[in-house]
ZADO-1210 file (C-alpha; in nm, 4 decimals, padded with zeros to 6 digits):
<atoms>
<atom x="04.9114" y="05.7001" z="07.3733" code="UNK" pos="1"/>
<atom x="05.2428" y="05.6228" z="07.5363" code="UNK" pos="2"/>
<atom x="05.3862" y="05.9280" z="07.3664" code="UNK" pos="3"/>
<atom x="05.1078" y="06.1458" z="07.5119" code="UNK" pos="4"/>
<atom x="05.1635" y="06.0133" z="07.8663" code="UNK" pos="5"/>
<atom x="05.5379" y="06.0667" z="07.8451" code="UNK" pos="6"/>
<atom x="05.4842" y="06.4186" z="07.7140" code="UNK" pos="7"/>
<atom x="05.2349" y="06.4918" z="07.9905" code="UNK" pos="8"/>
<atom x="05.4694" y="06.3630" z="08.2574" code="UNK" pos="9"/>
<atom x="05.7536" y="06.5688" z="08.1121" code="UNK" pos="10"/>
<atom x="05.5267" y="06.8700" z="08.0967" code="UNK" pos="11"/>
<atom x="05.4143" y="06.8295" z="08.4575" code="UNK" pos="12"/>
<atom x="05.7739" y="06.7736" z="08.5696" code="UNK" pos="13"/>
<atom x="05.8910" y="07.0811" z="08.3804" code="UNK" pos="14"/>
<atom x="05.6012" y="07.2834" z="08.5179" code="UNK" pos="15"/>
<atom x="05.6770" y="07.1693" z="08.8703" code="UNK" pos="16"/>
<atom x="06.0433" y="07.2570" z="08.8303" code="UNK" pos="17"/>
<atom x="05.9620" y="07.5907" z="08.6740" code="UNK" pos="18"/>
<atom x="05.7229" y="07.6673" z="08.9548" code="UNK" pos="19"/>
<atom x="05.9918" y="07.5855" z="09.2094" code="UNK" pos="20"/>
<atom x="06.2651" y="07.7836" z="09.0381" code="UNK" pos="21"/>
<atom x="06.1793" y="08.1179" z="09.2044" code="UNK" pos="22"/>
<atom x="06.1714" y="07.9540" z="09.5445" code="UNK" pos="23"/>
<atom x="06.4980" y="07.7776" z="09.4836" code="UNK" pos="24"/>
<atom x="06.6596" y="08.0966" z="09.3541" code="UNK" pos="25"/>
<atom x="06.5224" y="08.2939" z="09.6465" code="UNK" pos="26"/>
<atom x="06.6529" y="08.0335" z="09.8858" code="UNK" pos="27"/>
<atom x="07.0024" y="08.0611" z="09.7361" code="UNK" pos="28"/>
<atom x="06.9928" y="08.4428" z="09.7497" code="UNK" pos="29"/>
<atom x="06.8866" y="08.4431" z="10.1157" code="UNK" pos="30"/>
<atom x="07.1553" y="08.1960" z="10.2117" code="UNK" pos="31"/>
<atom x="07.4229" y="08.4022" z="10.0383" code="UNK" pos="32"/>
<atom x="07.3008" y="08.7256" z="10.2035" code="UNK" pos="33"/>
<atom x="07.3025" y="08.5674" z="10.5460" code="UNK" pos="34"/>
<atom x="07.6551" y="08.4451" z="10.4876" code="UNK" pos="35"/>
<atom x="07.7696" y="08.7941" z="10.3945" code="UNK" pos="36"/>
<atom x="07.6019" y="08.9424" z="10.7017" code="UNK" pos="37"/>
<atom x="07.7676" y="08.6887" z="10.9296" code="UNK" pos="38"/>
<atom x="08.1081" y="08.7752" z="10.7864" code="UNK" pos="39"/>
<atom x="08.0554" y="09.1532" z="10.8039" code="UNK" pos="40"/>
<atom x="08.1461" y="09.3542" z="11.1090" code="UNK" pos="41"/>
<atom x="07.8497" y="09.5875" z="11.0624" code="UNK" pos="42"/>
<atom x="07.4918" y="09.4765" z="11.1209" code="UNK" pos="43"/>
<atom x="07.2324" y="09.7379" z="11.0217" code="UNK" pos="44"/>
<atom x="06.8950" y="09.8012" z="11.1745" code="UNK" pos="45"/>
<atom x="06.6473" y="10.0718" z="11.0745" code="UNK" pos="46"/>
<atom x="06.7200" y="10.2917" z="11.3767" code="UNK" pos="47"/>
<atom x="07.0861" y="10.2180" z="11.4448" code="UNK" pos="48"/>
<atom x="07.4083" y="10.0642" z="11.3196" code="UNK" pos="49"/>
<atom x="07.5731" y="09.7822" z="11.5135" code="UNK" pos="50"/>
<atom x="07.9519" y="09.7656" z="11.4850" code="UNK" pos="51"/>
<atom x="08.1292" y="09.4564" z="11.6121" code="UNK" pos="52"/>
<atom x="08.4915" y="09.3736" z="11.6871" code="UNK" pos="53"/>
<atom x="08.5719" y="09.7253" z="11.8112" code="UNK" pos="54"/>
<atom x="08.8893" y="09.7963" z="12.0053" code="UNK" pos="55"/>
<atom x="08.9127" y="09.9991" z="12.3276" code="UNK" pos="56"/>
<atom x="09.1963" y="10.2534" z="12.3441" code="UNK" pos="57"/>
<atom x="09.3037" y="10.5044" z="12.6070" code="UNK" pos="58"/>
<atom x="09.2713" y="10.8702" z="12.5128" code="UNK" pos="59"/>
<atom x="09.4690" y="11.0308" z="12.7934" code="UNK" pos="60"/>
<atom x="09.8058" y="10.8580" z="12.8126" code="UNK" pos="61"/>
<atom x="10.1467" y="11.0182" z="12.7950" code="UNK" pos="62"/>
<atom x="10.5108" y="10.9335" z="12.8422" code="UNK" pos="63"/>
<atom x="10.6558" y="11.2276" z="13.0332" code="UNK" pos="64"/>
<atom x="11.0064" y="11.3212" z="12.9233" code="UNK" pos="65"/>
<atom x="11.2739" y="11.5611" z="13.0390" code="UNK" pos="66"/>
<atom x="11.2970" y="11.8980" z="12.8664" code="UNK" pos="67"/>
<atom x="11.6713" y="11.9083" z="12.9227" code="UNK" pos="68"/>
<atom x="11.9641" y="11.6938" z="13.0265" code="UNK" pos="69"/>
<atom x="12.0691" y="11.6702" z="13.3887" code="UNK" pos="70"/>
<atom x="12.0627" y="11.4728" z="13.7113" code="UNK" pos="71"/>
<atom x="11.7312" y="11.3894" z="13.8748" code="UNK" pos="72"/>
<atom x="11.7000" y="11.5423" z="14.2205" code="UNK" pos="73"/>
<atom x="11.3903" y="11.3361" z="14.2882" code="UNK" pos="74"/>
<atom x="11.1006" y="11.1494" z="14.1306" code="UNK" pos="75"/>
<atom x="10.7872" y="11.1970" z="14.3391" code="UNK" pos="76"/>
<atom x="10.5320" y="10.9279" z="14.2493" code="UNK" pos="77"/>
<atom x="10.5527" y="10.5548" z="14.2199" code="UNK" pos="78"/>
<atom x="10.3617" y="10.3224" z="13.9887" code="UNK" pos="79"/>
<atom x="09.9940" y="10.3127" z="14.0812" code="UNK" pos="80"/>
<atom x="09.9888" y="10.6520" z="14.2545" code="UNK" pos="81"/>
<atom x="09.7423" y="10.9209" z="14.1483" code="UNK" pos="82"/>
<atom x="09.8585" y="11.2701" z="14.0550" code="UNK" pos="83"/>
<atom x="09.6678" y="11.5868" z="13.9774" code="UNK" pos="84"/>
<atom x="09.7107" y="11.7982" z="13.6675" code="UNK" pos="85"/>
<atom x="10.0184" y="12.0219" z="13.6888" code="UNK" pos="86"/>
<atom x="10.1638" y="11.8355" z="13.9877" code="UNK" pos="87"/>
<atom x="10.5425" y="11.8173" z="14.0164" code="UNK" pos="88"/>
<atom x="10.6429" y="11.4567" z="13.9458" code="UNK" pos="89"/>
<atom x="11.0189" y="11.4939" z="13.8931" code="UNK" pos="90"/>
<atom x="11.2885" y="11.7577" z="13.9354" code="UNK" pos="91"/>
<atom x="11.6245" y="11.8035" z="13.7643" code="UNK" pos="92"/>
<atom x="11.9039" y="11.9735" z="13.9590" code="UNK" pos="93"/>
<atom x="11.8737" y="12.3469" z="13.9029" code="UNK" pos="94"/>
<atom x="12.1052" y="12.5187" z="14.1543" code="UNK" pos="95"/>
<atom x="12.3090" y="12.6983" z="13.8862" code="UNK" pos="96"/>
<atom x="11.9996" y="12.8319" z="13.7132" code="UNK" pos="97"/>
<atom x="11.8552" y="12.9486" z="14.0450" code="UNK" pos="98"/>
<atom x="12.1728" y="13.1472" z="14.1112" code="UNK" pos="99"/>
<atom x="12.1478" y="13.3005" z="13.7641" code="UNK" pos="100"/>
<atom x="11.7859" y="13.3889" z="13.8318" code="UNK" pos="101"/>
<atom x="11.8795" y="13.5640" z="14.1562" code="UNK" pos="102"/>
<atom x="12.1262" y="13.7845" z="13.9668" code="UNK" pos="103"/>
<atom x="11.8700" y="13.8551" z="13.6957" code="UNK" pos="104"/>
<atom x="11.6094" y="13.9550" z="13.9534" code="UNK" pos="105"/>
<atom x="11.8500" y="14.2009" z="14.1168" code="UNK" pos="106"/>
<atom x="11.9359" y="14.3526" z="13.7798" code="UNK" pos="107"/>
<atom x="11.5686" y="14.3781" z="13.6850" code="UNK" pos="108"/>
<atom x="11.4941" y="14.5648" z="14.0078" code="UNK" pos="109"/>
<atom x="11.7814" y="14.8143" z="13.9694" code="UNK" pos="110"/>
<atom x="11.6434" y="15.1389" z="13.8219" code="UNK" pos="111"/>
<atom x="11.9326" y="15.3645" z="13.9337" code="UNK" pos="112"/>
<atom x="12.0359" y="15.4353" z="13.5757" code="UNK" pos="113"/>
<atom x="11.6850" y="15.5525" z="13.4897" code="UNK" pos="114"/>
<atom x="11.6616" y="15.7835" z="13.7910" code="UNK" pos="115"/>
<atom x="12.0057" y="15.9338" z="13.7247" code="UNK" pos="116"/>
<atom x="11.9305" y="15.9853" z="13.3548" code="UNK" pos="117"/>
<atom x="11.6013" y="16.1526" z="13.4406" code="UNK" pos="118"/>
<atom x="11.7729" y="16.4001" z="13.6761" code="UNK" pos="119"/>
<atom x="12.0495" y="16.4701" z="13.4251" code="UNK" pos="120"/>
<atom x="11.7903" y="16.5324" z="13.1570" code="UNK" pos="121"/>
<atom x="11.5997" y="16.7751" z="13.3782" code="UNK" pos="122"/>
<atom x="11.9213" y="16.9712" z="13.4390" code="UNK" pos="123"/>
<atom x="12.0154" y="16.9801" z="13.0707" code="UNK" pos="124"/>
<atom x="11.6656" y="17.0951" z="12.9749" code="UNK" pos="125"/>
<atom x="11.6776" y="17.3679" z="13.2395" code="UNK" pos="126"/>
<atom x="12.0179" y="17.4933" z="13.1200" code="UNK" pos="127"/>
<atom x="11.8975" y="17.5163" z="12.7617" code="UNK" pos="128"/>
<atom x="11.5722" y="17.6940" z="12.8501" code="UNK" pos="129"/>
<atom x="11.7626" y="17.9354" z="13.0747" code="UNK" pos="130"/>
<atom x="11.9992" y="18.0279" z="12.7908" code="UNK" pos="131"/>
<atom x="11.7047" y="18.0841" z="12.5593" code="UNK" pos="132"/>
<atom x="11.5407" y="18.3122" z="12.8171" code="UNK" pos="133"/>
<atom x="11.8662" y="18.4994" z="12.8759" code="UNK" pos="134"/>
<atom x="11.9070" y="18.5700" z="12.5041" code="UNK" pos="135"/>
<atom x="11.5546" y="18.7050" z="12.4961" code="UNK" pos="136"/>
<atom x="11.6289" y="18.9452" z="12.7775" code="UNK" pos="137"/>
<atom x="11.9792" y="19.0293" z="12.6603" code="UNK" pos="138"/>
<atom x="12.0518" y="18.9322" z="12.2987" code="UNK" pos="139"/>
<atom x="12.4016" y="18.7927" z="12.2485" code="UNK" pos="140"/>
<atom x="12.4407" y="18.6618" z="12.6029" code="UNK" pos="141"/>
<atom x="12.4991" y="18.3174" z="12.4527" code="UNK" pos="142"/>
<atom x="12.6501" y="18.2789" z="12.1117" code="UNK" pos="143"/>
<atom x="12.4869" y="18.0689" z="11.8446" code="UNK" pos="144"/>
<atom x="12.7505" y="17.8000" z="11.8932" code="UNK" pos="145"/>
<atom x="12.6867" y="17.7866" z="12.2683" code="UNK" pos="146"/>
<atom x="12.3127" y="17.7590" z="12.2096" code="UNK" pos="147"/>
<atom x="12.3658" y="17.4649" z="11.9787" code="UNK" pos="148"/>
<atom x="12.5840" y="17.2933" z="12.2392" code="UNK" pos="149"/>
<atom x="12.3214" y="17.3425" z="12.5086" code="UNK" pos="150"/>
<atom x="12.0444" y="17.2196" z="12.2810" code="UNK" pos="151"/>
<atom x="12.2495" y="16.9116" z="12.1866" code="UNK" pos="152"/>
<atom x="12.3159" y="16.8387" z="12.5545" code="UNK" pos="153"/>
<atom x="11.9406" y="16.8563" z="12.6270" code="UNK" pos="154"/>
<atom x="11.8560" y="16.6219" z="12.3403" code="UNK" pos="155"/>
<atom x="12.1370" y="16.3842" z="12.4406" code="UNK" pos="156"/>
<atom x="12.0026" y="16.3663" z="12.7957" code="UNK" pos="157"/>
<atom x="11.6609" y="16.2624" z="12.6616" code="UNK" pos="158"/>
<atom x="11.8208" y="15.9889" z="12.4524" code="UNK" pos="159"/>
<atom x="12.0221" y="15.8695" z="12.7542" code="UNK" pos="160"/>
<atom x="11.7000" y="15.8454" z="12.9543" code="UNK" pos="161"/>
<atom x="11.5390" y="15.6442" z="12.6721" code="UNK" pos="162"/>
<atom x="11.8429" y="15.4134" z="12.6621" code="UNK" pos="163"/>
<atom x="11.8264" y="15.3632" z="13.0384" code="UNK" pos="164"/>
<atom x="11.4591" y="15.2679" z="13.0180" code="UNK" pos="165"/>
<atom x="11.5372" y="15.0289" z="12.7329" code="UNK" pos="166"/>
<atom x="11.8172" y="14.8625" z="12.9329" code="UNK" pos="167"/>
<atom x="11.5842" y="14.8288" z="13.2304" code="UNK" pos="168"/>
<atom x="11.3218" y="14.6539" z="13.0140" code="UNK" pos="169"/>
<atom x="11.5881" y="14.4192" z="12.8727" code="UNK" pos="170"/>
<atom x="11.6969" y="14.3217" z="13.2237" code="UNK" pos="171"/>
<atom x="11.3378" y="14.2349" z="13.3116" code="UNK" pos="172"/>
<atom x="11.3113" y="14.0237" z="12.9978" code="UNK" pos="173"/>
<atom x="11.6340" y="13.8438" z="13.0921" code="UNK" pos="174"/>
<atom x="11.4835" y="13.7732" z="13.4326" code="UNK" pos="175"/>
<atom x="11.1695" y="13.6325" z="13.2689" code="UNK" pos="176"/>
<atom x="11.3823" y="13.4249" z="13.0323" code="UNK" pos="177"/>
<atom x="11.5797" y="13.2759" z="13.3213" code="UNK" pos="178"/>
<atom x="11.2558" y="13.2019" z="13.5039" code="UNK" pos="179"/>
<atom x="11.1239" y="13.0124" z="13.2007" code="UNK" pos="180"/>
<atom x="11.4521" y="12.8201" z="13.1742" code="UNK" pos="181"/>
<atom x="11.4163" y="12.7261" z="13.5401" code="UNK" pos="182"/>
<atom x="11.0710" y="12.5814" z="13.4691" code="UNK" pos="183"/>
<atom x="11.2232" y="12.3380" z="13.2195" code="UNK" pos="184"/>
<atom x="11.3978" y="12.1687" z="13.5110" code="UNK" pos="185"/>
<atom x="11.0580" y="12.0785" z="13.6532" code="UNK" pos="186"/>
<atom x="10.8653" y="11.7788" z="13.5201" code="UNK" pos="187"/>
<atom x="10.4908" y="11.8203" z="13.5707" code="UNK" pos="188"/>
<atom x="10.1908" y="11.5982" z="13.5055" code="UNK" pos="189"/>
<atom x="10.0111" y="11.7130" z="13.1869" code="UNK" pos="190"/>
<atom x="09.6762" y="11.5894" z="13.3203" code="UNK" pos="191"/>
<atom x="09.5285" y="11.4179" z="13.6247" code="UNK" pos="192"/>
<atom x="09.5808" y="11.0450" z="13.6195" code="UNK" pos="193"/>
<atom x="09.7607" y="10.7407" z="13.7530" code="UNK" pos="194"/>
<atom x="10.1309" y="10.6665" z="13.7168" code="UNK" pos="195"/>
<atom x="10.1556" y="10.3485" z="13.5101" code="UNK" pos="196"/>
<atom x="10.5332" y="10.3089" z="13.5101" code="UNK" pos="197"/>
<atom x="10.8498" y="10.4860" z="13.6291" code="UNK" pos="198"/>
<atom x="11.1592" y="10.4691" z="13.4074" code="UNK" pos="199"/>
<atom x="11.4055" y="10.6798" z="13.6094" code="UNK" pos="200"/>
<atom x="11.5016" y="10.7170" z="13.9754" code="UNK" pos="201"/>
<atom x="11.6571" y="10.9885" z="14.1909" code="UNK" pos="202"/>
<atom x="12.0240" y="11.0476" z="14.1130" code="UNK" pos="203"/>
<atom x="12.0084" y="10.9045" z="13.7620" code="UNK" pos="204"/>
<atom x="12.1161" y="11.1073" z="13.4604" code="UNK" pos="205"/>
<atom x="11.8592" y="11.1922" z="13.1962" code="UNK" pos="206"/>
<atom x="11.8976" y="11.3228" z="12.8434" code="UNK" pos="207"/>
<atom x="11.6715" y="11.5727" z="12.6748" code="UNK" pos="208"/>
<atom x="11.3548" y="11.3965" z="12.5629" code="UNK" pos="209"/>
<atom x="11.4317" y="11.0779" z="12.7600" code="UNK" pos="210"/>
<atom x="11.1234" y="10.9152" z="12.9208" code="UNK" pos="211"/>
<atom x="11.0881" y="10.9462" z="13.2984" code="UNK" pos="212"/>
<atom x="10.7285" y="10.8464" z="13.3737" code="UNK" pos="213"/>
<atom x="10.4181" y="10.7129" z="13.2018" code="UNK" pos="214"/>
<atom x="10.0822" y="10.8527" z="13.3105" code="UNK" pos="215"/>
<atom x="09.7317" y="10.7400" z="13.2100" code="UNK" pos="216"/>
<atom x="09.3752" y="10.8488" z="13.2779" code="UNK" pos="217"/>
<atom x="09.1007" y="10.5989" z="13.2009" code="UNK" pos="218"/>
<atom x="08.7979" y="10.8161" z="13.2820" code="UNK" pos="219"/>
<atom x="08.7301" y="10.8385" z="12.9088" code="UNK" pos="220"/>
<atom x="08.8340" y="10.5968" z="12.6371" code="UNK" pos="221"/>
<atom x="08.8285" y="10.5743" z="12.2618" code="UNK" pos="222"/>
<atom x="08.6450" y="10.2904" z="12.0914" code="UNK" pos="223"/>
<atom x="08.7631" y="10.2183" z="11.7364" code="UNK" pos="224"/>
<atom x="08.5549" y="10.0337" z="11.4788" code="UNK" pos="225"/>
<atom x="08.4984" y="10.0041" z="11.1046" code="UNK" pos="226"/>
<atom x="08.1916" y="10.0858" z="10.8950" code="UNK" pos="227"/>
<atom x="08.1058" y="09.9856" z="10.5427" code="UNK" pos="228"/>
<atom x="08.1138" y="10.2553" z="10.2778" code="UNK" pos="229"/>
<atom x="07.7333" y="10.2502" z="10.2611" code="UNK" pos="230"/>
<atom x="07.6946" y="10.2919" z="10.6372" code="UNK" pos="231"/>
<atom x="07.9587" y="10.5553" z="10.7091" code="UNK" pos="232"/>
<atom x="07.7755" y="10.8242" z="10.5109" code="UNK" pos="233"/>
<atom x="07.4918" y="10.8010" z="10.7655" code="UNK" pos="234"/>
<atom x="07.7183" y="10.8615" z="11.0655" code="UNK" pos="235"/>
<atom x="07.8032" y="11.2263" z="11.1473" code="UNK" pos="236"/>
<atom x="08.0455" y="11.3467" z="11.4113" code="UNK" pos="237"/>
<atom x="07.8696" y="11.3717" z="11.7439" code="UNK" pos="238"/>
<atom x="07.6339" y="11.0806" z="11.6722" code="UNK" pos="239"/>
<atom x="07.5226" y="10.9039" z="11.9895" code="UNK" pos="240"/>
<atom x="07.6674" y="10.5602" z="12.0635" code="UNK" pos="241"/>
<atom x="07.6253" y="10.2845" z="12.3203" code="UNK" pos="242"/>
<atom x="07.9161" y="10.0521" z="12.3875" code="UNK" pos="243"/>
<atom x="07.9169" y="09.7064" z="12.5450" code="UNK" pos="244"/>
<atom x="08.2120" y="09.4806" z="12.6055" code="UNK" pos="245"/>
<atom x="08.2264" y="09.1769" z="12.3808" code="UNK" pos="246"/>
<atom x="08.4823" y="08.9353" z="12.5249" code="UNK" pos="247"/>
<atom x="08.5393" y="08.6216" z="12.3175" code="UNK" pos="248"/>
<atom x="08.5050" y="08.2900" z="12.5027" code="UNK" pos="249"/>
<atom x="08.4249" y="08.4733" z="12.8267" code="UNK" pos="250"/>
<atom x="08.0874" y="08.5304" z="12.9938" code="UNK" pos="251"/>
<atom x="08.1028" y="08.8094" z="13.2520" code="UNK" pos="252"/>
<atom x="07.8441" y="09.0384" z="13.4103" code="UNK" pos="253"/>
<atom x="08.0336" y="09.3473" z="13.2949" code="UNK" pos="254"/>
<atom x="07.9408" y="09.2583" z="12.9363" code="UNK" pos="255"/>
<atom x="07.5846" y="09.3666" z="13.0213" code="UNK" pos="256"/>
<atom x="07.6934" y="09.7184" z="13.1164" code="UNK" pos="257"/>
<atom x="07.6187" y="09.9994" z="12.8687" code="UNK" pos="258"/>
<atom x="07.8592" y="10.2896" z="12.8244" code="UNK" pos="259"/>
<atom x="07.7332" y="10.6065" z="12.6499" code="UNK" pos="260"/>
<atom x="07.9461" y="10.8121" z="12.4151" code="UNK" pos="261"/>
<atom x="07.9620" y="10.9989" z="12.0863" code="UNK" pos="262"/>
<atom x="08.1356" y="10.9702" z="11.7511" code="UNK" pos="263"/>
<atom x="08.4397" y="11.1980" z="11.7419" code="UNK" pos="264"/>
<atom x="08.6045" y="11.0908" z="11.4169" code="UNK" pos="265"/>
<atom x="08.5005" y="10.9478" z="11.0825" code="UNK" pos="266"/>
<atom x="08.8036" y="10.8759" z="10.8661" code="UNK" pos="267"/>
<atom x="08.8366" y="11.0475" z="10.5295" code="UNK" pos="268"/>
<atom x="09.0130" y="10.7418" z="10.3869" code="UNK" pos="269"/>
<atom x="08.8836" y="10.3960" z="10.3003" code="UNK" pos="270"/>
<atom x="09.0919" y="10.0920" z="10.3964" code="UNK" pos="271"/>
<atom x="09.2126" y="09.9578" z="10.0575" code="UNK" pos="272"/>
<atom x="09.1840" y="09.5873" z="10.1444" code="UNK" pos="273"/>
<atom x="08.8653" y="09.5706" z="10.3520" code="UNK" pos="274"/>
<atom x="08.6900" y="09.8698" z="10.1918" code="UNK" pos="275"/>
<atom x="08.5942" y="09.9843" z="10.5412" code="UNK" pos="276"/>
<atom x="08.5983" y="10.3302" z="10.7016" code="UNK" pos="277"/>
<atom x="08.7453" y="10.3770" z="11.0484" code="UNK" pos="278"/>
<atom x="08.5382" y="10.5566" z="11.3155" code="UNK" pos="279"/>
<atom x="08.6261" y="10.6640" z="11.6691" code="UNK" pos="280"/>
<atom x="08.3876" y="10.7145" z="11.9577" code="UNK" pos="281"/>
<atom x="08.4700" y="10.8862" z="12.2855" code="UNK" pos="282"/>
<atom x="08.3060" y="10.6908" z="12.5674" code="UNK" pos="283"/>
<atom x="08.2602" y="10.7650" z="12.9360" code="UNK" pos="284"/>
<atom x="08.4519" y="10.5213" z="13.1552" code="UNK" pos="285"/>
<atom x="08.3936" y="10.6637" z="13.5028" code="UNK" pos="286"/>
<atom x="08.3479" y="10.3115" z="13.6384" code="UNK" pos="287"/>
<atom x="08.6946" y="10.2145" z="13.5091" code="UNK" pos="288"/>
<atom x="08.5583" y="09.9000" z="13.3435" code="UNK" pos="289"/>
<atom x="08.6778" y="09.9544" z="12.9871" code="UNK" pos="290"/>
<atom x="09.0442" y="09.8589" z="12.9648" code="UNK" pos="291"/>
<atom x="09.2819" y="09.9397" z="12.6836" code="UNK" pos="292"/>
<atom x="09.3010" y="09.6458" z="12.4439" code="UNK" pos="293"/>
<atom x="08.9600" y="09.4915" z="12.5184" code="UNK" pos="294"/>
<atom x="08.7106" y="09.4253" z="12.2401" code="UNK" pos="295"/>
<atom x="08.3618" y="09.5726" z="12.2334" code="UNK" pos="296"/>
<atom x="08.0568" y="09.6241" z="12.0150" code="UNK" pos="297"/>
<atom x="07.9218" y="09.9677" z="11.9424" code="UNK" pos="298"/>
<atom x="07.5653" y="10.0674" z="11.8662" code="UNK" pos="299"/>
<atom x="07.5441" y="10.3943" z="11.6692" code="UNK" pos="300"/>
<atom x="07.2250" y="10.6009" z="11.6501" code="UNK" pos="301"/>
<atom x="07.2829" y="10.8268" z="11.3451" code="UNK" pos="302"/>
<atom x="06.9821" y="11.0478" z="11.4191" code="UNK" pos="303"/>
<atom x="07.0954" y="11.1403" z="11.7708" code="UNK" pos="304"/>
<atom x="07.3888" y="11.3702" z="11.8384" code="UNK" pos="305"/>
<atom x="07.5690" y="11.4457" z="12.1620" code="UNK" pos="306"/>
<atom x="07.7487" y="11.7751" z="12.2286" code="UNK" pos="307"/>
<atom x="08.1166" y="11.7607" z="12.3216" code="UNK" pos="308"/>
<atom x="08.1850" y="11.7868" z="12.6927" code="UNK" pos="309"/>
<atom x="08.3313" y="12.1213" z="12.7989" code="UNK" pos="310"/>
<atom x="08.6929" y="12.1365" z="12.9041" code="UNK" pos="311"/>
<atom x="08.8056" y="11.8430" z="12.6899" code="UNK" pos="312"/>
</atoms>
């Protein structure tokens, strides 16, 4: 009897444990999955992909350098000033080149050699045709040797005219070349923006390629994030995104703002350590809220695409 009771108790205990096994196993699986999701930077939802720990970068930033060595005549803007695209921001002394350009322009405008060669050619052609006509009227008026000389003189005059026209074209090209050289003494803004820093001042010497100014434009920014291998195949270029700032240990109203954009780059390489794929999104920043270096979270809608803005 005791044996039966012990067996029954063992049986009930085993049955109870066996019945709880699936629940226990499921509980362990859920806990592990949640842990993985908390550690991952990508949180998936049926309609979109949430990417955390993204980094904001400027798209339009440039360090403006000198195209040639020289002495700065002036540097126009100061840090914080706005400049338009193509605006002159610095100038290297160019008096010698301007004098060379003046000579080249005079030479390019001088067509005396062409006009003289044209008149000489007309005379040589007339002399040859006259001798031909004279021999028709009175054979033997001009010997065969004389006719050859006159014909050669006519052909030579045509070649001299061609050479004069060639020289004239070369002089115009030299003028254009000098004009292009003169442009290299100008330092212009490559795009509209704000001067972030000035490295050189008026009167200072600069070497070719040496930085003079730094210019930035924050009207559009690049948001960089990483997707898992499974998620990146769902994200095409042009996919719509929404970006929000995600500032650690800070609670600001600007974190509630939403900035629209689109995916512009999906990397063709996988990061070897993290097994993640880098993506870039171009985001509108007309309000000048997104600063280079801030962190953000990006919501990607794979099924929606946005066309690239014209003129970018």
